[in-house]
ROTI-242087 format. One record per residue (C-alpha): residue number from 1; residue in three letters; chain; x, y, z. Coordinates in Angstrom, 2 decimals. Layout:
// residues N
- sevex|drenpa|rolo|x|y|z
- NUM|ala|A|X|Y|Z
...
END
This chain:
// residues 580
- sevex|drenpa|rolo|x|y|z
- 1|unk|A|0.01|0.00|0.00
- 2|unk|A|1.55|3.36|-0.99
- 3|unk|A|2.37|5.92|1.67
- 4|unk|A|-0.01|8.85|1.99
- 5|unk|A|1.58|12.31|2.14
- 6|unk|A|-0.02|15.57|3.24
- 7|unk|A|-0.11|18.46|0.81
- 8|unk|A|2.56|20.27|2.84
- 9|unk|A|5.19|18.83|5.16
- 10|unk|A|4.74|19.74|8.86
- 11|unk|A|7.45|21.71|10.66
- 12|unk|A|8.72|18.65|12.51
- 13|unk|A|9.44|16.98|9.16
- 14|unk|A|11.87|19.76|8.23
- 15|unk|A|13.45|19.50|11.67
- 16|unk|A|13.92|15.75|11.28
- 17|unk|A|15.40|16.24|7.81
- 18|unk|A|17.92|18.71|9.19
- 19|unk|A|18.80|16.35|12.03
- 20|unk|A|19.20|13.40|9.65
- 21|unk|A|21.47|15.48|7.41
- 22|unk|A|23.52|16.55|10.42
- 23|unk|A|23.99|12.94|11.56
- 24|unk|A|24.81|11.56|8.09
- 25|unk|A|27.29|14.41|7.38
- 26|unk|A|29.05|13.74|10.69
- 27|unk|A|30.37|10.42|9.36
- 28|unk|A|34.10|10.77|8.81
- 29|unk|A|34.27|14.41|9.81
- 30|unk|A|36.62|13.74|12.74
- 31|unk|A|38.93|11.30|10.91
- 32|unk|A|39.02|12.89|7.47
- 33|unk|A|42.42|14.60|6.99
- 34|unk|A|42.64|18.06|5.37
- 35|unk|A|41.93|17.41|1.70
- 36|unk|A|44.39|19.02|-0.70
- 37|unk|A|44.46|21.40|-2.18
- 38|unk|A|41.62|23.84|-1.56
- 39|unk|A|40.41|22.85|1.90
- 40|unk|A|43.69|23.35|3.81
- 41|unk|A|44.14|26.71|2.08
- 42|unk|A|40.87|27.85|3.60
- 43|unk|A|41.85|26.35|6.96
- 44|unk|A|45.31|27.90|7.05
- 45|unk|A|44.06|31.33|5.95
- 46|unk|A|41.41|31.21|8.68
- 47|unk|A|43.98|30.11|11.29
- 48|unk|A|46.29|32.96|10.31
- 49|unk|A|43.34|35.35|10.51
- 50|unk|A|42.62|34.19|14.06
- 51|unk|A|46.27|34.26|15.15
- 52|unk|A|46.99|37.69|13.67
- 53|unk|A|43.69|39.31|14.58
- 54|unk|A|43.59|40.76|11.04
- 55|unk|A|40.13|39.91|9.70
- 56|unk|A|40.50|41.94|6.51
- 57|unk|A|43.70|40.90|4.75
- 58|unk|A|43.36|37.20|3.84
- 59|unk|A|46.70|35.37|3.57
- 60|unk|A|48.14|31.91|3.10
- 61|unk|A|51.53|32.17|4.78
- 62|unk|A|52.97|35.41|3.33
- 63|unk|A|50.99|35.24|0.10
- 64|unk|A|47.73|37.24|-0.26
- 65|unk|A|44.75|34.98|-0.86
- 66|unk|A|42.65|37.36|-2.92
- 67|unk|A|40.29|34.92|-4.61
- 68|unk|A|36.95|35.75|-2.96
- 69|unk|A|35.69|38.02|-0.14
- 70|unk|A|36.21|37.24|3.52
- 71|unk|A|32.73|35.87|4.33
- 72|unk|A|33.69|32.17|4.44
- 73|unk|A|36.81|32.88|6.52
- 74|unk|A|34.73|34.82|9.04
- 75|unk|A|32.22|31.95|9.26
- 76|unk|A|35.04|29.44|9.88
- 77|unk|A|36.77|31.76|12.36
- 78|unk|A|33.70|31.79|14.66
- 79|unk|A|33.86|28.09|15.68
- 80|unk|A|37.66|28.22|15.67
- 81|unk|A|37.65|31.10|18.17
- 82|unk|A|35.11|29.29|20.33
- 83|unk|A|37.10|26.05|20.25
- 84|unk|A|40.31|27.89|21.05
- 85|unk|A|38.69|29.59|24.05
- 86|unk|A|37.25|26.28|25.29
- 87|unk|A|40.10|23.86|24.57
- 88|unk|A|43.22|25.94|24.07
- 89|unk|A|45.54|26.62|21.12
- 90|unk|A|45.61|22.98|20.03
- 91|unk|A|42.07|23.42|18.70
- 92|unk|A|43.54|25.48|15.85
- 93|unk|A|44.78|22.22|14.29
- 94|unk|A|41.44|20.35|14.57
- 95|unk|A|40.15|20.04|11.04
- 96|unk|A|36.57|19.32|12.07
- 97|unk|A|36.21|22.73|13.71
- 98|unk|A|36.77|24.49|10.38
- 99|unk|A|34.19|22.22|8.80
- 100|unk|A|31.33|23.22|11.09
- 101|unk|A|29.95|26.00|8.82
- 102|unk|A|29.64|23.45|5.98
- 103|unk|A|27.91|20.98|8.31
- 104|unk|A|25.39|23.56|9.51
- 105|unk|A|24.80|24.88|5.98
- 106|unk|A|24.14|21.33|4.72
- 107|unk|A|21.73|20.70|7.62
- 108|unk|A|19.75|23.77|6.50
- 109|unk|A|20.08|23.27|2.74
- 110|unk|A|18.36|19.87|2.67
- 111|unk|A|15.17|20.98|4.51
- 112|unk|A|15.10|24.10|2.36
- 113|unk|A|15.25|21.94|-0.78
- 114|unk|A|12.30|19.95|0.59
- 115|unk|A|10.38|23.21|1.19
- 116|unk|A|10.96|24.41|-2.38
- 117|unk|A|9.87|21.03|-3.74
- 118|unk|A|6.71|21.16|-1.61
- 119|unk|A|5.92|24.70|-2.71
- 120|unk|A|6.50|23.86|-6.37
- 121|unk|A|4.74|20.46|-6.50
- 122|unk|A|3.87|18.35|-3.45
- 123|unk|A|5.11|17.13|-0.07
- 124|unk|A|6.15|13.75|-1.51
- 125|unk|A|8.10|15.49|-4.27
- 126|unk|A|9.86|17.79|-1.80
- 127|unk|A|10.84|14.91|0.46
- 128|unk|A|12.17|12.77|-2.36
- 129|unk|A|14.08|15.73|-3.83
- 130|unk|A|15.75|16.37|-0.47
- 131|unk|A|16.91|12.76|-0.33
- 132|unk|A|18.16|12.85|-3.94
- 133|unk|A|20.31|15.87|-3.09
- 134|unk|A|21.47|14.47|0.28
- 135|unk|A|22.52|11.16|-1.31
- 136|unk|A|24.31|12.69|-4.29
- 137|unk|A|28.03|12.00|-4.42
- 138|unk|A|29.04|15.63|-4.95
- 139|unk|A|26.94|16.94|-2.04
- 140|unk|A|28.20|14.16|0.26
- 141|unk|A|31.79|15.15|-0.47
- 142|unk|A|31.35|18.94|-0.34
- 143|unk|A|29.39|19.03|2.92
- 144|unk|A|32.33|17.37|4.70
- 145|unk|A|34.91|19.94|3.63
- 146|unk|A|35.82|23.37|5.01
- 147|unk|A|35.30|25.05|1.64
- 148|unk|A|32.82|27.60|0.41
- 149|unk|A|30.51|25.48|-1.75
- 150|unk|A|27.99|24.10|0.76
- 151|unk|A|27.57|27.48|2.45
- 152|unk|A|27.13|29.13|-0.95
- 153|unk|A|24.57|26.49|-1.87
- 154|unk|A|22.52|27.33|1.22
- 155|unk|A|22.56|31.05|0.35
- 156|unk|A|21.49|30.29|-3.23
- 157|unk|A|18.66|28.11|-1.91
- 158|unk|A|17.52|31.03|0.25
- 159|unk|A|17.51|33.29|-2.80
- 160|unk|A|15.59|30.77|-4.94
- 161|unk|A|13.06|30.13|-2.16
- 162|unk|A|12.37|33.87|-1.95
- 163|unk|A|12.12|34.10|-5.76
- 164|unk|A|9.71|31.17|-5.88
- 165|unk|A|7.57|32.72|-3.16
- 166|unk|A|7.40|35.99|-5.13
- 167|unk|A|6.77|34.13|-8.42
- 168|unk|A|3.87|32.20|-6.95
- 169|unk|A|2.40|35.36|-5.40
- 170|unk|A|2.42|37.01|-8.84
- 171|unk|A|0.80|33.94|-10.43
- 172|unk|A|-1.97|34.26|-7.82
- 173|unk|A|-2.18|37.95|-8.73
- 174|unk|A|-1.16|38.86|-5.19
- 175|unk|A|1.34|41.57|-4.25
- 176|unk|A|4.88|40.54|-3.34
- 177|unk|A|5.52|41.54|0.29
- 178|unk|A|8.18|44.14|0.98
- 179|unk|A|9.99|41.77|3.36
- 180|unk|A|10.50|39.30|0.51
- 181|unk|A|12.36|41.90|-1.53
- 182|unk|A|14.40|43.01|1.52
- 183|unk|A|15.37|39.43|2.32
- 184|unk|A|16.23|38.72|-1.31
- 185|unk|A|18.63|41.68|-1.65
- 186|unk|A|20.08|40.98|1.81
- 187|unk|A|20.71|37.34|0.90
- 188|unk|A|22.28|38.50|-2.36
- 189|unk|A|24.66|40.70|-0.38
- 190|unk|A|25.60|37.70|1.78
- 191|unk|A|26.23|35.65|-1.34
- 192|unk|A|28.47|38.38|-2.73
- 193|unk|A|30.45|38.30|0.55
- 194|unk|A|30.95|34.59|0.09
- 195|unk|A|31.83|34.14|-3.59
- 196|unk|A|31.59|37.51|-5.26
- 197|unk|A|29.82|37.84|-8.63
- 198|unk|A|29.32|34.04|-9.07
- 199|unk|A|26.18|34.22|-6.93
- 200|unk|A|24.61|36.53|-9.54
- 201|unk|A|24.22|33.61|-11.99
- 202|unk|A|21.26|32.03|-10.17
- 203|unk|A|20.22|35.12|-8.20
- 204|unk|A|19.76|37.42|-11.21
- 205|unk|A|19.70|34.79|-13.94
- 206|unk|A|16.47|33.19|-12.67
- 207|unk|A|14.24|36.31|-12.60
- 208|unk|A|15.75|37.78|-15.75
- 209|unk|A|15.41|34.56|-17.77
- 210|unk|A|11.83|34.20|-16.54
- 211|unk|A|11.26|37.76|-17.73
- 212|unk|A|12.67|36.95|-21.16
- 213|unk|A|10.49|33.85|-21.54
- 214|unk|A|7.43|35.81|-20.34
- 215|unk|A|8.30|38.88|-22.37
- 216|unk|A|7.45|40.86|-19.26
- 217|unk|A|9.64|41.40|-16.22
- 218|unk|A|6.97|41.40|-13.53
- 219|unk|A|9.01|39.26|-11.12
- 220|unk|A|12.04|41.47|-11.53
- 221|unk|A|10.02|44.63|-10.91
- 222|unk|A|8.35|43.01|-7.89
- 223|unk|A|11.79|42.68|-6.28
- 224|unk|A|12.14|46.51|-6.22
- 225|unk|A|15.50|46.64|-8.01
- 226|unk|A|15.37|50.44|-8.09
- 227|unk|A|16.46|50.58|-4.45
- 228|unk|A|16.97|46.90|-3.60
- 229|unk|A|20.56|46.87|-4.82
- 230|unk|A|21.34|49.40|-2.06
- 231|unk|A|20.55|46.70|0.52
- 232|unk|A|23.12|44.36|-1.07
- 233|unk|A|25.57|47.23|-1.28
- 234|unk|A|25.13|47.95|2.41
- 235|unk|A|26.20|44.35|3.15
- 236|unk|A|29.32|44.28|0.96
- 237|unk|A|30.45|47.93|0.73
- 238|unk|A|32.11|48.28|4.18
- 239|unk|A|34.37|45.31|3.63
- 240|unk|A|35.08|46.25|-0.01
- 241|unk|A|36.12|49.75|1.01
- 242|unk|A|38.36|48.51|3.80
- 243|unk|A|39.88|45.83|1.56
- 244|unk|A|40.52|48.35|-1.24
- 245|unk|A|42.45|50.56|1.18
- 246|unk|A|44.28|47.65|2.84
- 247|unk|A|45.37|45.96|-0.41
- 248|unk|A|45.77|49.18|-2.40
- 249|unk|A|43.34|47.75|-4.96
- 250|unk|A|45.25|44.46|-5.37
- 251|unk|A|42.34|42.37|-4.12
- 252|unk|A|40.01|43.46|-6.93
- 253|unk|A|42.73|43.15|-9.57
- 254|unk|A|43.42|39.57|-8.54
- 255|unk|A|39.90|38.42|-7.58
- 256|unk|A|38.15|39.89|-10.63
- 257|unk|A|40.92|40.20|-13.20
- 258|unk|A|42.94|37.03|-12.61
- 259|unk|A|40.62|34.66|-10.75
- 260|unk|A|37.21|35.36|-12.29
- 261|unk|A|37.99|36.62|-15.80
- 262|unk|A|41.02|34.34|-16.05
- 263|unk|A|38.83|31.28|-15.53
- 264|unk|A|36.56|32.41|-18.31
- 265|unk|A|39.31|32.78|-20.90
- 266|unk|A|41.95|30.24|-19.81
- 267|unk|A|42.03|26.90|-17.98
- 268|unk|A|43.67|27.50|-14.60
- 269|unk|A|45.68|24.87|-12.65
- 270|unk|A|45.24|22.27|-15.47
- 271|unk|A|41.45|22.21|-14.93
- 272|unk|A|40.55|22.87|-18.57
- 273|unk|A|37.91|20.70|-20.25
- 274|unk|A|35.65|21.21|-23.29
- 275|unk|A|31.90|21.88|-23.01
- 276|unk|A|30.00|18.75|-22.01
- 277|unk|A|32.30|17.99|-19.09
- 278|unk|A|29.57|18.37|-16.45
- 279|unk|A|27.12|16.37|-18.54
- 280|unk|A|29.56|13.47|-18.77
- 281|unk|A|30.40|13.70|-15.06
- 282|unk|A|26.74|13.89|-14.05
- 283|unk|A|26.29|10.10|-13.67
- 284|unk|A|28.90|10.16|-10.89
- 285|unk|A|28.35|13.57|-9.31
- 286|unk|A|24.57|13.18|-9.01
- 287|unk|A|24.49|9.43|-8.39
- 288|unk|A|22.05|7.83|-7.50
- 289|unk|A|19.64|10.41|-8.97
- 290|unk|A|21.36|10.68|-12.35
- 291|unk|A|19.49|7.89|-14.18
- 292|unk|A|16.16|9.05|-12.84
- 293|unk|A|16.98|12.58|-14.07
- 294|unk|A|17.80|11.22|-17.54
- 295|unk|A|14.49|9.34|-17.54
- 296|unk|A|12.67|12.53|-16.48
- 297|unk|A|13.86|14.61|-19.44
- 298|unk|A|10.88|13.84|-21.70
- 299|unk|A|8.48|14.59|-18.83
- 300|unk|A|10.25|17.88|-18.07
- 301|unk|A|9.98|18.83|-21.73
- 302|unk|A|6.29|17.93|-21.79
- 303|unk|A|5.62|20.19|-18.77
- 304|unk|A|8.04|22.95|-19.70
- 305|unk|A|5.31|25.56|-19.92
- 306|unk|A|3.99|25.05|-16.36
- 307|unk|A|5.07|27.82|-13.96
- 308|unk|A|6.98|25.57|-11.53
- 309|unk|A|8.97|23.83|-14.27
- 310|unk|A|9.77|27.10|-15.99
- 311|unk|A|11.01|28.53|-12.71
- 312|unk|A|13.29|25.53|-12.04
- 313|unk|A|14.64|25.52|-15.59
- 314|unk|A|15.42|29.24|-15.32
- 315|unk|A|17.35|28.35|-12.14
- 316|unk|A|19.32|25.54|-13.78
- 317|unk|A|20.16|26.91|-17.22
- 318|unk|A|22.13|30.08|-16.31
- 319|unk|A|24.32|28.06|-13.93
- 320|unk|A|24.85|24.99|-16.11
- 321|unk|A|25.39|26.73|-19.44
- 322|unk|A|27.75|29.33|-18.00
- 323|unk|A|30.00|26.77|-16.32
- 324|unk|A|29.98|24.47|-19.34
- 325|unk|A|31.28|27.41|-21.39
- 326|unk|A|34.00|28.45|-18.93
- 327|unk|A|37.54|27.37|-19.80
- 328|unk|A|38.23|26.31|-16.17
- 329|unk|A|36.04|23.48|-14.89
- 330|unk|A|35.84|21.81|-11.47
- 331|unk|A|33.16|19.27|-10.49
- 332|unk|A|31.63|21.38|-7.72
- 333|unk|A|30.91|24.44|-9.89
- 334|unk|A|27.45|23.17|-10.92
- 335|unk|A|26.38|22.19|-7.38
- 336|unk|A|23.98|25.21|-7.18
- 337|unk|A|21.88|23.61|-9.94
- 338|unk|A|21.52|20.28|-8.15
- 339|unk|A|18.54|21.15|-5.90
- 340|unk|A|16.47|22.21|-8.90
- 341|unk|A|17.47|19.04|-10.77
- 342|unk|A|16.58|16.97|-7.72
- 343|unk|A|13.11|18.59|-7.53
- 344|unk|A|12.37|18.03|-11.23
- 345|unk|A|13.57|14.43|-10.91
- 346|unk|A|11.37|13.85|-7.88
- 347|unk|A|8.39|15.41|-9.67
- 348|unk|A|8.81|12.94|-12.53
- 349|unk|A|8.35|10.09|-10.03
- 350|unk|A|5.63|11.54|-7.81
- 351|unk|A|3.57|14.09|-9.80
- 352|unk|A|3.66|13.48|-13.55
- 353|unk|A|2.48|10.44|-15.50
- 354|unk|A|5.19|8.61|-17.47
- 355|unk|A|5.85|9.56|-21.08
- 356|unk|A|6.05|6.88|-23.76
- 357|unk|A|9.56|6.83|-25.27
- 358|unk|A|10.47|5.93|-28.86
- 359|unk|A|12.74|2.96|-29.43
- 360|unk|A|15.86|5.07|-29.75
- 361|unk|A|14.99|6.83|-26.49
- 362|unk|A|14.58|3.50|-24.70
- 363|unk|A|17.91|2.34|-26.10
- 364|unk|A|19.73|5.46|-24.92
- 365|unk|A|18.11|5.23|-21.49
- 366|unk|A|19.13|1.55|-21.24
- 367|unk|A|22.75|2.37|-22.08
- 368|unk|A|22.75|5.17|-19.53
- 369|unk|A|21.17|2.76|-17.03
- 370|unk|A|24.00|0.31|-17.55
- 371|unk|A|26.53|3.09|-16.96
- 372|unk|A|24.55|4.13|-13.86
- 373|unk|A|24.64|0.58|-12.49
- 374|unk|A|28.39|0.27|-13.13
- 375|unk|A|28.95|3.58|-11.32
- 376|unk|A|26.92|2.26|-8.38
- 377|unk|A|28.97|-0.93|-8.28
- 378|unk|A|32.15|1.16|-8.33
- 379|unk|A|30.95|3.28|-5.40
- 380|unk|A|29.89|0.19|-3.43
- 381|unk|A|33.24|-1.50|-3.94
- 382|unk|A|35.39|1.66|-3.67
- 383|unk|A|36.49|0.82|-0.14
- 384|unk|A|37.57|-2.71|-1.04
- 385|unk|A|39.40|-1.51|-4.16
- 386|unk|A|41.27|1.24|-2.28
- 387|unk|A|42.36|-1.07|0.54
- 388|unk|A|43.44|-3.75|-1.94
- 389|unk|A|45.39|-1.60|-4.39
- 390|unk|A|46.70|1.40|-2.45
- 391|unk|A|50.30|0.36|-1.76
- 392|unk|A|53.84|1.51|-2.69
- 393|unk|A|54.91|1.02|-6.31
- 394|unk|A|57.09|-1.98|-7.12
- 395|unk|A|56.78|-5.73|-6.56
- 396|unk|A|54.39|-6.89|-3.87
- 397|unk|A|54.09|-10.23|-2.09
- 398|unk|A|51.15|-12.25|-3.43
- 399|unk|A|49.31|-12.25|-0.11
- 400|unk|A|45.51|-11.79|-0.15
- 401|unk|A|44.37|-8.41|1.22
- 402|unk|A|42.95|-8.35|4.74
- 403|unk|A|39.60|-6.56|4.66
- 404|unk|A|38.18|-5.40|8.01
- 405|unk|A|34.71|-6.72|8.85
- 406|unk|A|33.22|-3.20|8.85
- 407|unk|A|34.38|-2.62|5.22
- 408|unk|A|32.95|-5.96|4.07
- 409|unk|A|29.65|-5.28|5.85
- 410|unk|A|29.43|-1.83|4.25
- 411|unk|A|30.05|-3.35|0.82
- 412|unk|A|27.38|-6.03|1.27
- 413|unk|A|24.98|-3.55|2.88
- 414|unk|A|25.30|-1.17|-0.10
- 415|unk|A|25.33|-3.86|-2.79
- 416|unk|A|22.02|-5.45|-1.80
- 417|unk|A|19.87|-2.28|-2.17
- 418|unk|A|21.71|-1.46|-5.41
- 419|unk|A|20.78|-4.84|-6.90
- 420|unk|A|17.25|-4.44|-5.58
- 421|unk|A|17.09|-1.01|-7.25
- 422|unk|A|18.16|-2.45|-10.60
- 423|unk|A|15.55|-5.22|-10.32
- 424|unk|A|12.80|-2.74|-9.40
- 425|unk|A|13.74|-0.54|-12.37
- 426|unk|A|13.32|-3.52|-14.70
- 427|unk|A|9.89|-4.20|-13.17
- 428|unk|A|8.86|-0.55|-13.52
- 429|unk|A|8.61|0.22|-9.78
- 430|unk|A|10.60|3.41|-10.06
- 431|unk|A|9.80|5.13|-6.77
- 432|unk|A|10.80|2.02|-4.83
- 433|unk|A|13.91|1.73|-7.00
- 434|unk|A|14.84|5.33|-6.17
- 435|unk|A|14.45|4.68|-2.44
- 436|unk|A|16.68|1.58|-2.65
- 437|unk|A|19.34|3.48|-4.61
- 438|unk|A|19.29|6.32|-2.06
- 439|unk|A|19.73|3.77|0.74
- 440|unk|A|22.63|2.23|-1.17
- 441|unk|A|24.31|5.64|-1.44
- 442|unk|A|23.92|6.35|2.29
- 443|unk|A|25.42|3.01|3.29
- 444|unk|A|28.30|3.24|0.78
- 445|unk|A|29.21|6.78|1.78
- 446|unk|A|29.03|6.06|5.51
- 447|unk|A|31.20|2.96|5.04
- 448|unk|A|33.79|4.89|3.04
- 449|unk|A|34.07|7.78|5.53
- 450|unk|A|33.86|5.70|8.74
- 451|unk|A|35.51|2.37|7.88
- 452|unk|A|37.75|2.93|4.85
- 453|unk|A|39.35|6.38|4.99
- 454|unk|A|40.72|5.98|8.56
- 455|unk|A|42.52|2.85|7.36
- 456|unk|A|44.05|4.45|4.26
- 457|unk|A|47.33|5.43|5.89
- 458|unk|A|49.08|6.14|2.55
- 459|unk|A|46.58|8.96|1.92
- 460|unk|A|47.29|10.55|5.32
- 461|unk|A|50.80|11.52|4.25
- 462|unk|A|50.74|15.13|5.49
- 463|unk|A|49.24|14.12|8.82
- 464|unk|A|51.88|11.43|9.39
- 465|unk|A|54.68|13.79|8.34
- 466|unk|A|53.33|16.42|10.76
- 467|unk|A|53.21|13.84|13.56
- 468|unk|A|56.81|12.80|12.80
- 469|unk|A|57.91|16.45|12.89
- 470|unk|A|56.06|17.08|16.19
- 471|unk|A|57.69|14.01|17.78
- 472|unk|A|61.23|15.04|16.76
- 473|unk|A|61.28|18.84|16.91
- 474|unk|A|64.20|19.92|19.12
- 475|unk|A|62.77|23.39|19.96
- 476|unk|A|59.35|24.80|20.66
- 477|unk|A|59.73|27.12|17.65
- 478|unk|A|61.25|24.59|15.25
- 479|unk|A|60.43|25.18|11.61
- 480|unk|A|59.82|22.45|9.06
- 481|unk|A|61.71|22.94|5.78
- 482|unk|A|59.90|20.85|3.17
- 483|unk|A|62.01|20.20|0.10
- 484|unk|A|59.54|18.01|-1.80
- 485|unk|A|56.05|17.93|-0.32
- 486|unk|A|54.59|21.36|-1.03
- 487|unk|A|50.93|20.58|-0.33
- 488|unk|A|48.82|23.11|1.63
- 489|unk|A|47.75|20.39|4.11
- 490|unk|A|51.35|20.10|5.30
- 491|unk|A|51.49|23.84|5.96
- 492|unk|A|48.21|23.74|7.90
- 493|unk|A|49.28|20.77|10.05
- 494|unk|A|52.83|22.01|10.79
- 495|unk|A|52.17|25.74|11.11
- 496|unk|A|52.36|28.88|9.00
- 497|unk|A|56.13|29.16|9.55
- 498|unk|A|56.66|26.04|7.43
- 499|unk|A|58.86|26.81|4.41
- 500|unk|A|58.34|25.16|1.03
- 501|unk|A|61.75|25.06|-0.67
- 502|unk|A|63.90|23.31|-3.23
- 503|unk|A|66.40|20.71|-1.92
- 504|unk|A|69.29|23.17|-2.33
- 505|unk|A|67.40|26.00|-0.63
- 506|unk|A|66.32|23.64|2.17
- 507|unk|A|69.98|22.74|2.83
- 508|unk|A|70.90|26.46|2.99
- 509|unk|A|68.00|27.18|5.33
- 510|unk|A|68.92|24.21|7.54
- 511|unk|A|72.46|25.57|7.81
- 512|unk|A|71.02|28.81|9.20
- 513|unk|A|68.67|27.16|11.71
- 514|unk|A|70.38|23.84|12.24
- 515|unk|A|69.93|23.90|16.04
- 516|unk|A|66.10|23.86|15.83
- 517|unk|A|64.87|23.35|12.29
- 518|unk|A|64.26|20.07|10.46
- 519|unk|A|64.07|19.25|6.76
- 520|unk|A|61.57|16.96|5.04
- 521|unk|A|63.00|15.46|1.85
- 522|unk|A|61.78|12.78|-0.54
- 523|unk|A|64.18|9.92|-1.25
- 524|unk|A|64.61|10.95|-4.87
- 525|unk|A|65.83|14.40|-3.71
- 526|unk|A|68.06|13.18|-0.89
- 527|unk|A|71.23|13.04|-3.04
- 528|unk|A|70.89|16.70|-4.06
- 529|unk|A|70.02|17.70|-0.51
- 530|unk|A|72.99|15.80|0.94
- 531|unk|A|75.35|17.21|-1.66
- 532|unk|A|74.18|20.78|-0.95
- 533|unk|A|74.44|20.31|2.81
- 534|unk|A|77.91|18.72|2.56
- 535|unk|A|79.09|21.61|0.43
- 536|unk|A|78.04|23.91|3.28
- 537|unk|A|80.09|21.86|5.76
- 538|unk|A|77.18|19.96|7.31
- 539|unk|A|76.10|16.37|7.74
- 540|unk|A|72.49|15.16|7.55
- 541|unk|A|71.02|12.98|10.28
- 542|unk|A|67.83|11.03|9.64
- 543|unk|A|65.14|11.30|12.36
- 544|unk|A|62.48|9.09|10.77
- 545|unk|A|60.57|8.33|7.59
- 546|unk|A|57.00|8.25|6.29
- 547|unk|A|55.75|7.16|2.89
- 548|unk|A|52.46|7.59|1.10
- 549|unk|A|50.57|8.86|-1.92
- 550|unk|A|50.35|12.51|-2.83
- 551|unk|A|46.89|12.16|-4.40
- 552|unk|A|47.00|15.72|-5.75
- 553|unk|A|49.60|14.75|-8.37
- 554|unk|A|49.58|10.94|-8.14
- 555|unk|A|53.22|10.66|-6.94
- 556|unk|A|54.28|8.19|-4.28
- 557|unk|A|56.61|9.88|-1.80
- 558|unk|A|59.12|8.36|0.64
- 559|unk|A|59.85|11.28|2.96
- 560|unk|A|62.76|11.44|5.36
- 561|unk|A|62.97|13.92|8.24
- 562|unk|A|66.50|15.25|8.71
- 563|unk|A|68.42|17.45|11.10
- 564|unk|A|71.93|18.76|10.41
- 565|unk|A|75.22|18.47|12.31
- 566|unk|A|78.02|20.95|11.79
- 567|unk|A|81.55|21.04|13.20
- 568|unk|A|82.08|22.40|16.71
- 569|unk|A|82.28|26.18|16.80
- 570|unk|A|80.27|26.56|13.59
- 571|unk|A|78.47|29.93|13.38
- 572|unk|A|75.46|29.82|11.04
- 573|unk|A|75.24|33.57|10.52
- 574|unk|A|72.06|35.47|10.07
- 575|unk|A|68.74|33.76|9.42
- 576|unk|A|66.77|35.18|6.49
- 577|unk|A|63.22|36.14|7.27
- 578|unk|A|61.66|35.26|3.94
- 579|unk|A|61.21|31.88|2.28
- 580|unk|A|63.19|31.18|-0.85
END
């Protein structure tokens, strides 16, 4: 017997959704190391902000970090300051503290997605859409990281909820309340403080595209743009003015000229892909909802003229098309479109009747379904594959891998609902299939974050190197001189004084601070480091070793920690104050 849903979800349902999101997103938050490269950059910049007391000038070590405004760093600084006051300075190195804004934003974003789905279609649609978003691979990853994307998603959801409320009021021929316009422009100002002009894509793109399709801009005029922009300006102007004076205009040259416009024209940091990248990646990033979205396309097209569908399409298209056309592409860029996609997908299963497909459409959907099932199998078995194959390069003894019981149980627990979902799809029971696939995603993700990642020691290279440095540092103010591993996570874990150098420069720096400082050198660079240190009259002494995978570039590193010994009476001279 099918479940009966009310027309609108009660308040306690939204509360339970937020609590469920909070609990699911907690999995792995304490054991997940800082994830290179973006997350530790945010963490380290926030830590330096707290230590220096300078909440305007954002820096990573001595380098200005002028990529976006300070909003996300302020949000992360709040729990860091509270943890520091409660637990002492050691809390500055607790990764989970920096991730709290993302956790809270995710716990609010999921209920808000459900509310928009309810307002647009029905309670059952809103609930299913919330679970599609919560289970999606990209959301599960982003909500566990101390980056900007989950917080930005919540702000965009606030903007779209306000726009939908105004749009529906106009369709009922009712006036749009003044508070809706005030909240919209205030939320837009908050979005600008988080990510700058990027937030304008959904915030302005939705009402303007609706106006173009309507050939009348009633929604846009109802938002009172004549004075509303002053509300947004009041939110961002004080910081912009202070930052312009502090950086002498450098922030805006870098943030707008290099970071924003540069990504449009050129692929930055080797992240260049042709248009269609996000479409190809969709089966993984929005799994398990991706196949159901593909199946929903004919239904969406059939209902494209209805107000709710038009609104959601005008939310999706400015975001998706813009990022597909940008030269620089990263998987999380299209996350702001996922709630709208989740709602349309859920509507296809709960509100609209199925559409009869031609033979070629069925064939394409079957091929995509096979790809979807293979992706699900890959996610279910990801833990087993990582534990079995993540080992140093070179010959390995032919011993069978030892899989912990928790990892095996997670694999079986995820595989069974995945197979059930495939069987239900073949029988045409699509809503039940979607529920099974969502359950599979929850089990697989929880198993990966709780049972697998803590056991992947090779991936915790920066953490293990930092622990080795902490155990061997001869002075309280010892500095780590890293000659090979230049990842931001190492800087965050070992302190902002860490210096990222070449082997020759590391030897010279170790000569200057040989009484306290230590050098971290990969085995392939040891000969150059030793030769440089010997030429300076010193001798290297190994304090310990760690090895693991630098997953940012795919290189396996065998890192040695070294101190230096010089002849008696050696005077190192002055110590330079700037990294080479």
